[in-house]
C-alpha positions in Angstrom: -34.2 108.6 91.3 -37.6 107.5 93.5 -37.7 104.5 96.2 -38.6 102.4 94.3 -36.1 102.9 91.6 -33.8 102.4 94.4 -34.7 99.4 95.6 -34.6 97.8 92.3 -31.4 98.6 92.2 -30.1 97.2 95.4 -31.9 94.6 94.0 -29.9 93.4 91.2 -26.9 94.3 93.2 -27.1 92.4 95.5 -28.4 89.3 93.5 -24.8 89.8 91.3 -23.2 89.5 94.7 -24.9 86.6 95.5 -24.0 85.0 92.1 -20.2 86.4 92.6 -19.8 85.3 96.2 -21.6 81.6 94.3 -18.9 81.3 91.7 -16.2 82.2 94.0 -17.1 79.4 96.7 -16.5 77.0 94.3 -12.8 74.3 94.0 -11.6 77.9 90.9 -12.3 79.7 94.6 -10.2 77.7 96.7 -8.0 77.9 94.8 -7.6 81.6 94.1 -7.6 82.2 98.4 -4.8 79.8 98.2 -3.2 80.5 95.2 -2.9 77.5 93.5 -1.7 78.5 90.4 -0.6 75.1 89.1 -4.5 74.0 89.7 -6.1 77.2 88.2 -3.7 76.2 85.4 -4.7 73.3 85.4 -8.9 74.2 85.8 -8.0 76.9 82.7 -6.2 74.0 80.4 -9.1 71.7 79.3 -9.8 71.5 75.7 -13.3 71.7 76.8 -13.9 74.5 79.0 -17.5 75.3 78.2 -18.3 71.1 79.9 -17.0 72.6 83.4 -18.5 74.0 85.6 -21.4 73.9 83.0 -23.9 73.8 86.3 -22.9 75.0 88.9 -25.2 72.9 91.3 -24.2 69.4 89.7 -20.5 70.5 89.0 -17.8 68.7 90.4 -16.7 72.4 91.2 -19.1 72.8 93.9 -18.0 72.8 97.7 -20.8 70.3 98.6 -19.8 67.9 96.0 -15.9 68.4 97.2 -17.1 67.6 101.0 -18.4 64.1 99.6 -15.5 63.2 97.3 -13.6 64.1 100.5 -15.2 61.8 102.4 -14.9 59.4 99.5 -11.2 59.7 100.3 -11.2 58.7 104.0 -13.7 55.3 102.8 -10.6 54.9 99.7 -7.1 55.6 102.8 -9.9 53.1 105.3 -9.6 50.7 102.7 -5.6 50.6 102.0 -5.2 51.0 105.7 -7.0 47.8 106.4 -4.7 46.4 103.4 -1.8 47.1 105.4 -0.9 50.0 102.5 -0.1 53.8 103.1 -2.8 55.9 103.3 -3.2 58.1 99.9 -2.0 62.3 100.0 -3.8 64.8 98.6 -2.6 67.4 96.2 -3.9 70.4 94.9 -3.3 69.7 91.5 -5.0 66.4 91.5 -7.9 67.9 93.0 -7.7 70.2 89.5 -7.3 67.7 87.2 -10.2 64.5 88.5 -12.7 68.2 88.8 -12.5 68.9 85.3 -12.6 65.0 84.2 -15.9 64.1 85.8 -17.4 67.3 84.5 -16.4 66.0 81.1 -17.3 62.9 81.5 -20.5 64.0 82.9 -21.4 66.6 80.6 -20.1 65.4 76.9 -22.5 62.1 77.5 -19.3 60.3 77.2 -18.9 57.8 80.1 -14.5 57.5 79.4 -11.5 58.2 80.4 -10.8 62.0 79.1 -7.2 62.3 77.1 -4.3 64.2 78.9 -3.0 66.4 77.4 1.1 66.5 76.2 1.4 70.0 78.3 -0.5 68.4 81.3 1.2 69.5 84.4 0.3 66.2 86.4 0.6 63.1 85.5 -2.4 60.6 86.7 -3.9 56.7 87.0 -7.3 57.3 86.6 -10.6 55.1 87.7 -13.7 56.3 86.5 -17.5 54.8 88.1 -20.1 56.5 89.9 -20.9 57.4 93.5 -24.8 57.2 94.5 -23.9 59.0 98.5 -23.4 57.8 101.5 -26.9 56.0 101.8 -26.3 53.9 98.9 -24.0 50.9 98.0 -20.2 51.9 98.2 -18.3 53.0 94.4 -15.6 50.8 95.7 -17.9 47.7 96.2 -16.8 47.2 92.3 -14.3 49.1 91.6 -12.5 47.4 94.7 -13.7 44.2 96.0 -15.2 42.7 92.8 -12.0 43.7 91.3 -9.7 42.5 94.5 -12.0 39.0 94.2 -11.2 39.0 89.9 -7.6 39.1 90.8 -7.1 37.1 93.5 -9.0 34.2 91.2 -7.5 35.6 88.3 -6.8 31.9 87.2 -10.0 30.6 87.1 -11.3 34.1 85.5 -8.8 33.7 82.7 -10.7 30.3 82.1 -13.3 30.8 82.8 -13.1 34.0 80.4 -11.7 31.8 77.8 -13.9 28.8 77.7 -16.9 31.4 76.6 -15.3 33.2 74.3 -12.7 31.2 72.3 -13.4 33.1 69.2 -11.4 36.1 71.0 -7.0 36.5 71.9 -7.1 34.5 74.9 -6.1 35.9 78.3 -2.8 35.1 79.5 -0.6 36.0 83.1 0.6 39.1 81.5 -0.2 42.6 83.5 -1.6 44.5 79.9 -4.3 41.6 80.3 -5.0 41.7 84.1 -5.5 45.0 83.9 -7.4 45.4 81.4 -10.2 43.7 84.1 -8.9 44.4 87.3 -7.5 48.1 86.4 -9.4 49.5 89.7 -8.2 47.3 92.3 -5.0 47.1 90.7 -4.1 51.0 90.7 -6.0 51.8 94.2 -4.0 49.1 95.8 -0.7 49.8 95.1 1.9 51.3 96.6 3.5 52.5 94.7 0.5 55.5 93.9 1.4 58.2 96.6 -1.6 60.9 95.9 -5.2 61.1 94.6 -7.7 63.4 93.8 -11.1 62.4 93.9 -14.3 64.8 92.6 -18.2 63.9 91.6 -20.0 65.8 89.3 -23.4 65.2 90.9 -25.6 64.7 87.6 -25.7 60.8 87.6 -23.0 60.9 90.4 -20.3 60.2 88.0 -17.2 60.1 89.9 -13.4 60.2 88.9 -10.3 59.4 90.7 -6.9 60.7 89.7 -3.9 59.4 91.1 0.1 60.3 91.1 2.3 57.9 91.2 5.7 59.4 92.3 4.5 62.7 93.6 6.0 64.2 90.0 5.2 65.9 87.2 5.5 66.0 83.6 8.3 67.8 83.8 10.1 64.9 86.7 9.9 68.2 89.7 8.7 67.2 92.8 5.1 68.6 92.8 5.4 71.9 95.3 2.9 71.0 98.0 1.2 67.6 99.9 -0.8 67.3 102.5 -2.9 64.7 104.7 -6.3 64.4 103.9 -6.7 65.9 107.5 -4.9 69.4 106.5 -7.0 69.1 103.3 -9.6 69.0 105.5 -8.7 71.7 107.2 -8.0 74.1 104.1 -10.7 73.4 102.7 -13.3 73.6 105.8 -11.5 77.2 106.5 -12.4 79.0 102.6 -15.8 76.8 102.9 -17.1 77.8 106.2 -15.4 81.2 104.8 -17.4 81.1 102.1 -20.6 80.1 103.5 -19.7 83.5 106.3 -19.6 85.9 102.8 -22.5 83.8 101.1 -25.1 84.2 103.6 -24.2 88.2 104.4 -24.5 88.6 100.8 -28.3 86.8 100.8 -29.0 88.8 103.5 -28.4 92.0 102.1 -31.0 90.1 99.1 -33.1 89.3 101.2 -32.9 93.0 102.8 -32.9 94.8 99.2 -35.9 92.5 98.0 -38.2 92.9 101.0 -37.4 97.1 100.7 -38.6 96.4 96.9 -41.7 94.9 98.0 -42.4 97.9 100.4 -41.3 100.4 97.8 -43.7 99.1 95.1 -46.3 99.3 97.5 -46.1 102.7 98.5 -45.4 103.3 94.5 -48.9 101.7 93.9 -50.6 102.7 96.4 -49.4 106.5 95.2 -49.9 105.4 91.7 -53.9 104.6 92.5 -53.9 107.7 95.1 -52.7 109.7 92.2 -55.3 107.9 89.9 -58.2 108.7 91.9 -57.5 112.6 91.9 -56.8 112.7 88.6 -60.6 110.2 88.2 -62.0 113.0 90.8 -60.3 115.5 89.1 -62.1 113.9 85.5 -65.5 113.8 87.2 -65.5 117.4 88.2 -64.4 118.9 84.7 -66.8 116.6 83.7 -69.6 117.9 86.3 -69.1 121.7 85.8 -69.2 121.1 82.0 -72.4 119.8 82.5 -73.7 122.2 85.0 -72.4 125.2 82.1 -74.6 122.7 79.4 -77.5 123.1 82.0 -77.1 127.1 82.3 -76.6 127.9 78.4 -79.2 125.6 77.9 -81.9 127.3 80.0 -80.0 130.7 79.4 -80.5 130.3 75.2 -84.8 128.6 76.8 -84.8 132.1 78.9 -83.6 134.8 75.4 -86.1 133.3 73.3 -89.1 133.4 76.0 -87.9 137.6 76.5 -87.7 138.1 73.1 -91.4 135.8 71.7 -92.4 138.3 75.3 -91.1 141.1 74.1 -92.2 140.3 70.0 -96.0 139.5 71.4 -95.9 142.7 73.6 -94.6 144.7 70.6 -98.0 143.5 68.9 -100.5 144.1 71.0 -99.2 146.9 71.7 -99.8 148.0 67.9 -103.2 146.0 67.9 -103.6 148.7 70.4 -103.3 151.5 68.6 -105.2 150.6 65.9 -108.4 149.9 67.9 -108.0 153.6 69.7 -107.9 155.2 66.6 -110.6 153.4 65.2 -113.2 154.2 68.4 -111.7 158.6 68.0 -111.0 159.6 65.1 -110.8 162.7 65.8 -107.6 161.5 67.8 -106.3 160.7 64.0 -106.5 164.6 62.9 -108.2 164.4 59.9 -111.6 165.8 59.7 -114.4 163.5 57.8 
């Protein structure tokens, strides 16, 4: 294998490595790194696998989006603390649940809750909304504060609604009616909800908040591990920094391989140019030689013709001279007249 082909192969291998590291660096890689088998089971349990991780740049699996999710959890816990409520804990399973829910919401074209499956490992309540980044209006303005205002002024809201929509079923003070119009606030402010997983798909900011009430799974068994947000963030940063370093190394390999390929391409091009130039020069030399041979052959042919003509003329002259001598000296012929 010449230098050019070796360089081209090195680029291909480096590209595969970078792509592999990028896949590993998603939330799935995080779960694999920490041996979170239940979370991996959740990630593979969706009935819409083609919608999860569809675009690695915008997917909720993307570690940059997970970083934003941690910011949203911290913001939510600040709200909870200000309300005298306990802070949410974090479990890997809820992060996994909210991740595939966020991707399904973003990629299905249907902005709605994702149905829970009968064999789901984790029971959860769910809020769905849009997050447009830390510099825009907080997702909790509508999801929490506006719903809180409606909940705390339920009597006025109920009467106004019943007046505006007299043909609809009248609202009452039932839990189900309040939940229909204030459900996000009621979930996020419920002290019985202990753990949370928040995931964001950055296509349009589709964000899913999944909450678990008593840290139990569908079989009424205790979830194996919960973390404070600080603890989970430390785990995340450890993995994030590791993968960032691995990606940097892989990218450097790709850059080096690409540069080597470019240099080899230059040498390959120069070699080909020189080879082509030598070939053209050889062809020109052959052509010149052929032309010289043709000129020589033509000249030789002309000279041969001239020599033949001269010989013929010389013979004719000799014959004429012999004839003339015979007339002038008849005795020389040996004939007496």
